[in-house]
C-alpha positions as CSV (number, residue, x, y, z in Angstrom):
1,M,-14.6,259.8,191.5
2,V,-14.7,256.4,189.7
3,T,-12.2,255.8,186.9
4,V,-13.2,252.9,184.6
5,L,-10.4,250.9,183.0
6,D,-10.7,249.0,179.8
7,A,-8.4,246.1,180.9
8,A,-6.7,244.8,184.0
9,P,-3.5,246.6,184.8
10,S,-0.3,244.7,184.4
11,M,1.1,244.2,187.9
12,A,4.8,243.8,187.2
13,P,5.3,247.4,185.9
14,L,3.2,248.6,188.8
15,F,5.4,246.9,191.4
16,V,8.4,248.3,189.6
17,R,6.9,251.8,189.7
18,A,6.1,251.5,193.3
19,A,9.6,250.4,194.1
20,L,11.0,253.4,192.4
21,T,8.7,256.0,194.0
22,P,8.5,255.1,197.7
23,R,9.6,258.5,199.0
24,G,7.6,261.7,199.2
25,R,4.3,260.1,200.0
26,G,1.9,261.2,202.7
27,G,-1.4,262.8,203.4
28,D,-4.8,261.1,203.5
29,L,-6.2,258.3,201.3
30,P,-7.3,259.3,197.8
31,G,-11.0,259.3,197.1
32,T,-10.4,257.6,193.7
33,R,-12.2,254.4,192.9
34,L,-11.0,252.2,190.1
35,A,-13.4,250.0,188.2
36,R,-13.9,247.6,185.3
37,R,-17.2,246.7,183.6
38,G,-18.5,243.5,182.0
39,V,-15.5,241.3,183.0
40,T,-15.8,237.7,182.0
41,V,-13.3,235.1,183.3
42,D,-11.4,232.6,181.2
43,A,-12.3,229.0,182.2
44,A,-8.7,227.9,181.7
45,E,-7.4,230.6,184.1
46,V,-9.9,229.5,186.7
47,A,-8.9,225.9,186.2
48,G,-5.2,226.9,186.7
49,Y,-6.0,228.8,189.9
50,A,-8.1,225.9,191.2
51,R,-5.3,223.5,190.5
52,V,-2.7,225.5,192.4
53,C,-5.1,226.1,195.3
54,R,-6.6,222.6,195.2
55,F,-10.2,223.7,194.6
56,P,-12.4,221.2,192.7
57,L,-13.6,222.3,189.3
58,A,-17.1,223.6,189.4
59,D,-19.6,225.8,187.6
60,A,-19.1,228.5,190.3
61,L,-15.9,230.4,190.9
62,P,-13.8,229.4,193.9
63,V,-14.8,231.7,196.8
64,T,-11.4,233.5,196.7
65,F,-11.0,233.9,192.9
66,P,-12.8,237.3,192.7
67,H,-9.8,238.6,194.7
68,V,-7.6,237.7,191.7
69,L,-9.8,239.8,189.5
70,T,-9.9,242.9,191.8
71,F,-6.3,242.8,193.0
72,P,-4.7,244.4,189.9
73,L,-7.0,247.4,190.4
74,Q,-5.9,247.6,194.1
75,V,-2.3,247.5,193.1
76,A,-2.8,250.3,190.6
77,L,-4.4,252.3,193.4
78,M,-1.6,251.6,195.8
79,S,1.2,252.2,193.3
80,D,-0.1,255.7,192.3
81,R,1.8,258.6,193.9
82,A,-1.5,259.9,195.4
83,F,-1.5,256.9,197.7
84,P,0.1,257.9,201.0
85,L,1.9,254.6,201.8
86,A,4.7,253.0,199.9
87,L,3.6,249.7,198.4
88,P,7.0,247.9,198.9
89,G,7.0,246.6,202.5
90,L,3.2,246.7,203.0
91,V,2.2,243.5,204.9
92,H,-1.1,241.8,204.4
93,V,-2.4,241.2,207.9
94,R,-6.1,240.5,207.5
95,N,-8.5,239.5,204.8
96,R,-12.3,239.2,204.8
97,V,-14.4,238.1,201.9
98,D,-18.2,238.0,201.8
99,V,-19.8,235.7,199.2
100,L,-23.4,236.8,198.8
101,R,-24.1,234.0,196.4
102,P,-22.1,231.6,194.3
103,V,-20.7,233.5,191.2
104,G,-21.2,231.6,188.0
105,L,-18.2,230.9,185.7
106,G,-19.8,232.6,182.7
107,E,-21.3,235.7,184.4
108,A,-20.3,239.2,183.3
109,L,-18.9,241.0,186.3
110,D,-18.5,244.6,187.3
111,L,-15.5,245.3,189.6
112,E,-14.8,248.3,191.8
113,V,-12.0,249.0,194.3
114,W,-11.2,251.8,196.8
115,A,-9.2,252.5,200.0
116,E,-10.6,253.3,203.4
117,R,-9.9,253.1,207.1
118,F,-6.5,254.7,207.4
119,A,-5.8,253.7,211.1
120,V,-3.2,253.9,213.8
121,H,-1.3,250.7,214.7
122,P,1.3,250.2,217.5
123,R,3.9,249.4,214.8
124,G,2.8,252.0,212.2
125,A,-0.5,252.5,210.3
126,T,-3.0,250.2,208.5
127,V,-5.2,250.8,205.5
128,D,-8.0,248.7,204.0
129,L,-8.2,248.0,200.3
130,C,-11.8,247.2,199.5
131,A,-13.4,245.5,196.5
132,S,-17.0,244.9,195.3
133,V,-18.1,242.6,192.5
134,S,-21.5,242.8,191.0
135,A,-23.5,240.9,188.4
136,G,-26.7,242.0,186.8
137,G,-26.6,245.2,188.9
138,A,-26.5,243.3,192.2
139,E,-23.5,242.9,194.5
140,V,-22.4,239.2,194.7
141,W,-19.0,239.4,196.4
142,R,-17.0,241.8,198.4
143,G,-13.5,241.8,199.9
144,R,-11.5,243.7,202.4
145,S,-7.7,243.4,202.7
146,T,-6.0,245.2,205.6
147,Y,-2.3,246.1,205.1
148,L,0.2,247.2,207.7
149,A,2.8,249.8,206.9
150,R,5.5,249.6,209.6
151,G,6.8,252.9,210.8
152,A,4.1,254.9,208.9
153,R,1.9,257.5,210.5
154,A,-1.8,257.8,210.1
155,P,-3.4,261.3,209.9
156,E,-4.3,263.1,213.0
157,G,-7.4,261.8,214.7
158,A,-7.3,258.4,212.8
159,P,-9.0,255.5,214.6
160,A,-7.2,252.5,216.0
161,S,-6.7,249.5,213.9
162,V,-8.9,246.5,214.4
163,L,-6.9,243.4,213.4
164,D,-7.7,240.6,215.8
165,V,-9.3,237.5,214.3
166,T,-10.0,234.8,216.9
167,A,-11.1,231.2,216.6
168,G,-12.3,228.9,219.3
169,D,-10.4,226.0,220.7
170,L,-9.0,223.9,217.8
171,P,-7.5,220.5,217.7
172,P,-3.8,220.2,216.8
173,G,-4.7,219.5,213.2
174,T,-4.1,216.2,211.3
175,I,-4.1,217.5,207.7
176,R,-0.4,218.1,206.8
177,W,0.8,220.0,203.7
178,R,4.3,220.1,202.4
179,V,4.5,223.6,200.9
180,P,7.3,223.6,198.2
181,G,9.9,226.3,197.7
182,D,8.3,227.3,194.4
183,A,4.7,227.8,195.9
184,G,5.0,231.6,195.5
185,R,6.0,231.4,191.9
186,R,3.2,228.9,191.1
187,Y,0.6,231.1,192.7
188,A,2.0,234.2,191.0
189,R,1.5,232.6,187.6
190,V,-2.2,232.0,188.2
191,S,-2.9,235.1,190.2
192,G,-0.7,237.8,188.7
193,D,0.6,238.7,192.1
194,V,4.3,239.1,191.4
195,N,5.3,240.8,194.6
196,P,9.0,240.0,194.9
197,I,8.8,238.8,198.5
198,H,7.0,235.7,197.2
199,L,9.2,234.8,194.2
200,S,12.7,233.9,195.5
201,G,15.0,234.0,198.5
202,S,17.1,236.8,197.0
203,T,14.2,239.1,196.3
204,A,12.6,238.3,199.6
205,R,15.8,239.1,201.5
206,A,15.8,242.6,199.9
207,F,12.7,243.3,202.0
208,G,13.9,241.7,205.2
209,F,12.7,238.1,204.9
210,P,15.1,235.2,205.3
211,R,13.4,233.2,202.5
212,A,10.6,233.7,200.1
213,I,7.2,233.6,201.8
214,A,3.9,232.1,200.6
215,H,1.1,234.5,199.5
216,G,-1.4,235.0,202.3
217,M,-4.3,234.6,199.9
218,W,-2.9,231.3,198.7
219,V,-2.8,230.0,202.3
220,K,-6.4,231.2,202.8
221,A,-7.5,229.6,199.5
222,R,-5.7,226.3,200.2
223,A,-7.4,226.1,203.6
224,L,-10.9,226.8,202.1
225,A,-10.2,224.3,199.3
226,A,-9.8,221.6,202.0
227,L,-13.3,222.3,203.1
228,S,-14.8,222.1,199.6
229,G,-18.3,220.6,199.7
230,R,-18.8,221.6,203.3
231,L,-19.0,225.4,202.9
232,P,-22.3,227.4,202.9
233,D,-23.3,228.9,199.5
234,A,-23.4,232.4,201.1
235,L,-20.6,232.9,203.6
236,I,-18.2,235.3,205.3
237,V,-14.5,234.2,205.6
238,D,-12.4,236.4,207.9
239,V,-8.8,235.5,208.5
240,G,-5.8,237.1,210.2
241,F,-2.3,236.4,208.9
242,R,-0.2,235.9,212.0
243,R,3.2,234.9,210.8
244,P,4.8,234.7,207.4
245,L,4.9,231.2,206.0
246,L,8.5,230.7,204.8
247,L,9.1,228.5,201.8
248,P,9.6,225.6,201.9
249,S,7.6,224.5,205.0
250,T,5.4,221.9,206.4
251,V,2.1,223.0,208.0
252,R,-1.0,221.5,209.6
253,L,-4.6,222.5,209.0
254,A,-6.8,222.5,212.2
255,T,-10.6,222.9,211.8
256,A,-13.7,222.8,214.0
257,G,-17.3,223.0,213.0
258,V,-19.0,226.1,214.6
259,D,-22.5,227.6,214.1
260,G,-23.0,226.1,210.6
261,G,-19.5,227.2,209.6
262,W,-15.9,226.6,210.7
263,D,-13.0,227.9,212.8
264,L,-9.7,227.1,211.3
265,A,-5.9,227.6,211.6
266,V,-2.9,226.9,209.5
267,R,0.0,226.1,211.8
268,S,3.7,225.2,211.6
269,A,4.1,221.5,211.8
270,T,7.3,221.9,213.8
271,S,6.7,224.8,216.2
272,G,2.9,224.9,216.2
273,A,2.9,228.6,215.6
274,D,-0.1,230.0,213.7
275,H,0.4,231.3,210.3
276,L,-3.3,231.9,209.7
277,V,-6.3,232.0,212.0
278,G,-9.8,232.5,210.7
279,T,-13.6,231.9,210.8
280,V,-16.1,230.8,208.2
281,R,-19.7,231.7,208.9
282,P,-23.0,231.5,206.9
283,L,-24.1,234.9,205.6
């Protein structure tokens, strides 16, 4: 069943509702799909997103920007009582986007999201939140975000999670970023993702983190922005989020050209531990 919404849901009330209704969930994933039709993006909003993520301004959307359009629909799906996992505490562990072609700034877009692949993980259960973006009746972008619910149980007979994203041998990385303490709030303003674990130390500590952590999708976007001008027009970007990036921090970006694309990692500048590991390949 597809439910078409007239406007993007406001995410702050959805996060509040999810925080108030974590108990009593269970069962299988709902078959509901949420959609919006004929969505056009505001050029100023895209410019703000590009500025925070360091993408250059262009006639095409940044490759990760459609996630910003579809994410409110995914949050609406996850915050509904029919969704079997509690949204507070879900950890984004993997994200893949397929860009079938560059998406023009002025195109009217149709968005659709759904949940699938309820799977068993050694630390709980995972679920994939999927998104499809179409223009003129043809799909132009798709995304898949995998979330881990620690301590949760998948239904009987569920498959095992597939989370590993590996890159080849990478150099230590010479590009250094100083990620400021307000990076989560800055990204929240341009993405609408107001998950409290990203906004302040006090709200992050309520969910078990010692400090606020950077949005995984900001880390991914920032890494791709560093490769602007060297990415294929049609591509697959698949990343695993290995460790939370506590704010503030200093990180290094390591890259290597592979098969017309890239292997990459975002690493702690002090310990060398990987926060993100991923691959970029032509589609």
